[in-house]
N, C-alpha and C positions, 0 to 999 in steps of 0.2 A: 543364507539369510535367516532361515528358521532356527539355526543353531545358536543365535545370539540370545542373550538374556533380555535385551531391550532393543526395540527398533523404533527410531524416531522419524517422523515426517514433519517437514515444514510446510504449513498451509499458506501459500502465497496467493492463490487464485482459486476461486470456487470451481472453475471448470477443470481443475486437476483432480477433483474428488474421485471420478471414475477410475483414474489411474492408481489410486491408493488401493482400491479393491483388486484391480488387475495385478498389482505387485504382490499383494498378500496371497492371491490365488496361485501365482507363479511360484511362490515360495512354499506352497502347501500349508499355509496358515489359515485356520478357519476365519471367515470374514467377520462373523458376529463375535463380539467380545464374550458374550455369554456362552459360546460354544467352545471356547479355548480351554485346554487342559493345563495341568501343571507343567507339561513339557513344552508348551508353546511360549514364545516370548511375549513380554508386555509391549503393547503398541501405544506409543505416546506421540502426541502432536504439539507443535508450537507454531509461532508465526502469526501474522495479522488476522488471518481468518478464524483464529481461535477465540476472537471476541464474540463470535457466534458459531460455536462448533456443533450446535444441536443437530443439524442434518447428518452429522457423522457420529452422533452419540452411540449408536448401536455397534460401531466398528472400532471405537477407541477405548482403550483401558484407562488412559489418563490424558489430561490436557494441561499444558503449561501456559499460563497467561503472562505476557510481558517479556522482560529481557532475561536471557538465559545464562549469562556468564556465571552468575553465582548459583542459581538454582540447579543447574545441570551437575555441578559438583556435589550439591546436597543430595540429589537423586542418586547419583552413582555411589556415593558413600553409604547412603541408607540401604540401597538394594544389595550392595556388597555384604554388609553386615547381616542382612536378613537371609541372604543365600547361604552364608556360612552357618547360620543358625538353623537352616533347613525349614524356613518359614513357608507356609503354603501361599498360593497366589492371592487368596482373599486377604490374608494378613499383610501382604506387600501393598495391596491397593489401599488398605486402611491406613497404613503408615504413610503412603504417598499423599493421601487426602489430608493428612495432618501437616504437610509442608505448606507454608504460605505461598499462594499463587498457583497451587496445583489443584485441578478439578478432576474428580472421578465421576463420570456421568452415571454409572450404575448405582451410585449411592444417592441419587436424586429421583424423586417421583414427579411426573408431570400429569396434569389432568386438563381437559378441555371442556368448555361450556357447550352443552348440548344445543343451546338456542342458536348461537352464531359461529360455533366451532373455533372461537378464539381461545387463547390459553387462559386457564383459570389460575394455575399456580405451578411453580417449580419449587420443591422443598426437599430437604434431606430426609432420608428414611433411616439413617443410622445415627445413633447418639454420638455427640462430639464432632460431627461434621458441620462446618460453617454454613450458614444460610446464604452467604454471599462471599464470593472469592474475588480478591483484589489482585490486580496485576503486580508483578515484581518489577522493581525499578533499581537499577544499579546506582548506588549513591556516589561511589567514588569512580566516576567514569574515567578519570585520568589514569587510574591504576588498573582499569578493566583489561583483562587479557586480550591480546590481538595476535593473530598468527604472523610470525616473522619468518617462517620457513614452510610456506604452503607448497603442496604438490604442484608441479608444472606438467601439464598434459603434453602428450606426444602428438596430439592432433589439434587442428584449429578449433577453437571454441568461440562463443559469442563474446564473452568478456575476457579476452585473452590479454590481460594486463593486470597490474596491481590495483585493486580497489581499496583505498585506504579511507576509512570512515574518520572524518575530522570533527564531526559534530553530530549530536543526536537530538531529535525533537525539533519542533517548529511551533511558533506561537503567532504566526500571521493570521490564523483563524479562518481559513477558507471553510465555509460551512458544509461543503460537500465532501471534504477531504478527511478520510478516516486516519490516514497516517499522521496528519497534523494534530489530531486529537489523541490518538492512542500512544504516540511516542513522546508525549510531553513527560517531564519538563525539558527545556533546552539545556544541554550540557556540552561543553567544548573540551577538546583535547588542546593542551598548550602547544605553541609552536615548537618548543623544545622536544616534547614527546612525539609530535608528528614527524619532525626531522629524524629522530631516533628510529622510528618505525619505517620511514622511507629508506634510510640507510640499510637497515637490516634486511628489508624485503628485496631491495635492488641487489644486494650482495648474494642473497640466497637463491634468487630466482633467475637473475639475468634479464629480467624484463626491462624494456626501454620505454615503457609508458606507464604512467601513474594517474589514476583518477582520484581526485580529492572529493570523496563522496559525502553527501548528507542530503536531507530534504531540501536545504537551501544553503549551499556552500558559500555563496557570496555574503551570507549573513554572519559568518564567523567573524568575531570581533577583531581578529588579527589577520584576516585573509590577505590584505594588501601587502603586509610585511612578509607573510608566509610565501606569497607568490614571488615577490622580489628575491627573497633569500633562496628559494628553491631553484629559480631560474639561474641565479648566479652560481649556485653550487653544481647543478646538474646539466645546465644548458650546453656547455662545451663538450660534454661526454655523449651528447645525442639523446639524452633521456627527456622525453616530452611529458609535460604535466598539464592536465586538463580538468575542467569542472564539468559535472554531469548535466547541470541545468543552469539556466540564467534567469534572473529577474529582467523585466523589461525596463532597464534604466542604463544610462550611460556608464555608470560605475562598473556594472557587470560586463559591459562590452570592453571597457578599458582593461579589465582583468583578463578577459579572453584574449585580447590583443597581446598582452604581456606574455601569456602562456603559449601563444601560437608561435612555435619556433620555425616552422617550415614556411616556404614562400607561398605555398598553395593553401588557401583558406577553405575549409569544409563549410557545411551549412551551420547557421546559428538557429537555435530553437527558442521561441518565446511562447508563453501560454497566457494569452489574454482571457481565455475561457469563454467569454461572452462578447457579443458584438456591440452592445450598448453600455454606456456607463451605468444606466439604471440597473441592468441585470448584473453587472459586475458588483454593484453595491449590494444587491440582494444576496449574492454569494460571499460577500465580504472579500472580494478580490481587490487588493489595493493597487490596481494598475489603471492609469488614465491613458487615454488615447495619445496625448502629447508625450507621455513617457515612452510609449512604444515607438512613436515616430522618431523621437530623439535618439533612442537606442538603435533603430534601423539606420538612420543617417550617420551616426557615429561608426557603426559597423561597416557601412558601405565605404566611408572614407578610409577605414582601416584595411579595406581590401576584400571584405566578404561580399559575395554576390548571390548567395542562395540562402533563403530564409524559410523556416517552418513555423507555422502558427497553429497552436493547438487550441481547439474550441470544444465545448461540450454542449450538446443539444438535449432538450427535454428537461432543462433546469426548472425548478419551481418558479411560477409566474411568467414563464417565457411566452412571448407573443410573436406573431409573424414579423413585426417590425424588428425584433431582436435578431431574428434569423436573417432577414435581408441586410441588416447592418454588418453581418459577417462578410458578405460579399463586398460591401462598400469599404470595409476596413482593409480587406485584402488588396483592393485596387488602390487605396491610398498608400499602403505600404509599398506596393510595386511602383507607383508613381514617384514617391519621395526617393526611393532607392535609385530609380533611373535618373532622376534629376541630379542626385549627388554624384552618380557615375559620370554623367555628362559634364558636370561642373569640374570634375577632376580630369577631364580630357581623356578618359579611358577609351581604347579602341579595340576592335575585334572581339575575340572571345571574352576578353576581360571586361567588356561592356555589357554582357548579357546577364540580366537579373532574373531570377526565378523565385516565386513564392508558392509554397505548398501549404494548403489548408487541410488540416486533419480534424474531423469532427467525430468525437466519441459520444456515446450515449450515457446520460446520467444514470448511475446506479446508486440507490439509497443504501447506505452502509450502517451497520451497528455502531453505536457510540459516537454518532455525529449529530449535529443539530438537525439534519435532514433525515434522520432515521424513521421519522413518522410519515414522511412524504411519499407519495406514490411515484412509480416509474410510469412514463407514458406507455400506452398500449403499443404493440408492435405496428399496427396499422398507422397509428399517429406518427410514430418515428419514421416510417417509410414515407409518409407525406412530407414530413419536414426535410428528409434527405432529398426528395424530389425537388422541393423548393430550392434547397441549397445548390443542387446541380444546375438550376436555372440561373442563380444569381452569383455563384462563385465560378466565374468563367472568364476567359480572355487569354490572350497570348501572354505567356509567362506565368500563368496561374494554373496550378494543378490541385484537384480536389480529391481527398481520400476520406472514406467513411468506414464505420464498423458495421458488421453484420448485426442487425437488430435482434435476431434470434439468440445469438450468443450473449448479448447484453441482457436480454430478458431472462435467460436461464441463470446468468450470474446474479441478477436481482432476486430471483426465486430462492436460491440457496443462501444469498447474503442475509435475507430476512426470514429464512425458513425455520421450522421447528423439527422435532424428532420424527414426525410423520413422513418426512421426505426421505428417511433412511430406506423405507420400502421401495420408493420410486428409484432411488439411486441404485439399489441392488438389482431391481428389475431391468433398468436401462442397461446396466453393465452386462447382465446375463444375456441381454438382447444384442450385444455387440458394441455398446458405447464405450469408447476409450479415446484418449488423446483429444478430448473435446476442445481444448484450446487451439488446436490446429484446424484450419478451415477445411483442409482436404480430408479430415477424418470426422468432423462434426456432422452428425445426422440428426436434425431436429425432429424428423418424423418418428424416429425410434424413441426419442424423449417424450413426444406427445402421446405415443402409444403406451409408454410406461405410466405416465400420469393417468391416462384413461383407465388402464387396467387396475390401478391402485385406487381409483375413485377419488382422485385429488385434482382440484382445479388450481393450476399454477398461478393464475391471475390473483387468487386470494392472497398470495404472498407478495407478488411484484407490483400489482397495479391498484392496490387498495390504500387509501388514506387511513392512517391510524390516529386515534386520539390519544391524548396524554395519559388518560386513565387506563388504557389497555395494558395488560401484562405482556411484555415483549419476551420472546424466547430467550433473550440474553440478559434479562433484568437481574439475574443472580450472578452475573459476571461483570466486574467493574474494571474499566480502564483508568480509574482514578479521577476522571472528570465528572463533576456532580451532574446529576440529572437535571437539577434546577437551572444550571448554567446552559445546558443543551437546549432546554425549553426556551430560555430567554433569548438565546441566539436564533432559534427558529422563529420566534415572534418578531425579533428585530429584522429578520429577512423579509417578513411580510410588510415591513415599513420601509424597506430598502435603506436601513440604518447601518452605518459602519461601526465596527468595533476595532479599536486600535490595538496594536501589538503591545503586549504587556512588557516586552523588553525595552520599549522606548517610553512607556508611560507607567501608570499606576497598576497595581494588581487588580485583575478583573474578577477574582474570586471563582476561578474554574474548579478549584479544589485539589488540583494535582500536587501542589506543594505541601498541603496538609497530608496527602497520601504518602508523599515521600518521607515525611517525618515519622510515619508509623512502620516503615519498612525494616525488616530484620537484616542484620549483617550476617555474612556467611560464618563468621567466627562464633556467633551466638547460636546459629541454627544447626551447626554440624561440628562434631569433634573430628577435625581433619587428621589424617594419619601422619 
């Protein structure tokens, strides 16, 4: 690993940060970027967590914001030329910082206010370095490369199938959802391109299952046609086609029914997110209770008997009534599904309906309307989970919840600054690793690391921030205007909805203007 010129990490989840240090150490690579020599590889990161990579700033040589299909070619070509020219490490970093969408943390200075320890500024210390880095967006998504001959593992893996991205971005505007903000704008692959990629992947891998993936696959404008054509082409050969997630509406259930080729129906998952319509309006979740009930009844009639309902607790403005409504909604879903089963005359095992309620904890994320909002303290989350255990109960209903300590640590790093680098290294040296796995997570070690570094983690997770505060990620742009995020946060306080711009007028989020300023790979790089 240490023999490579560049090593890249994808930052998908804040609790994987300790494993980055673990891997660097196993490879014999100095943890701190400042300690690496000319013989050490450049450590680069991409992925959704790079919209606030500041807790990892001490350990990363460069960070790529946004979509990588084009910029990875630019980086490889640039570094190839510099290596051939014998350029030193510092010159390579300076050249990388000149690429649109690439952030080199060591070229930026941070300072904190002595009075309240908030961030005073983040600014470049090297001439010619941009004050603000904007994410990369692939303009021609239709032509973007996609693997058609991926490696097939010899062991069972979690996603042991073809995952084919058919659409990128989402404009439904859920105010807690980072993916919905940072992956804008919405772009689709054409049905013809999707079929071409499906054919190539099936032939090269032998997989018999394909997931048509995106943030909301049912929103693809040609999804009904695509589903029908795919089933007609591949159904007889035993290849199954599925969607990763469903909206709570009858159309989505009808799609799932078309794609379900086996007689046995697995569970269907819906995400109401909140128990009351008021709170769903606060978070701009365009789901009504009647939509969910219609979807469940349609699914039950089509043969499904197991349902999963995803909720989030600790959302802004949440009340006890909102929590109690989660239990009520679960019982309504169970009752309606059982009634539909009874009406169909189902008997025996086929008449048993189950509802699983999963409650995760709200984590405020960078570049979302709720980035200024606090996370509930751990004690408050535990109280809410206790309440849910009392109200989400009954035969046929199962309740699952997330460990509040892991959600707390996730929030700390999601909204943290460079001072957390010392905590991360201290925790890792104390034995923290694989923090995303419950059997390895040790919150006591993390608490000790915070204490030894003199840092209060609640300063990051549980503190309301005002709009004037300099946020650790202010110099990193996901293309969505700060003014739009503020207006959406303010609308949340009024429980006011914002429509999907794909079905209405432009809402002025700013991402389309960002798209117009994006470089093309042909302009940025002289390809060989």
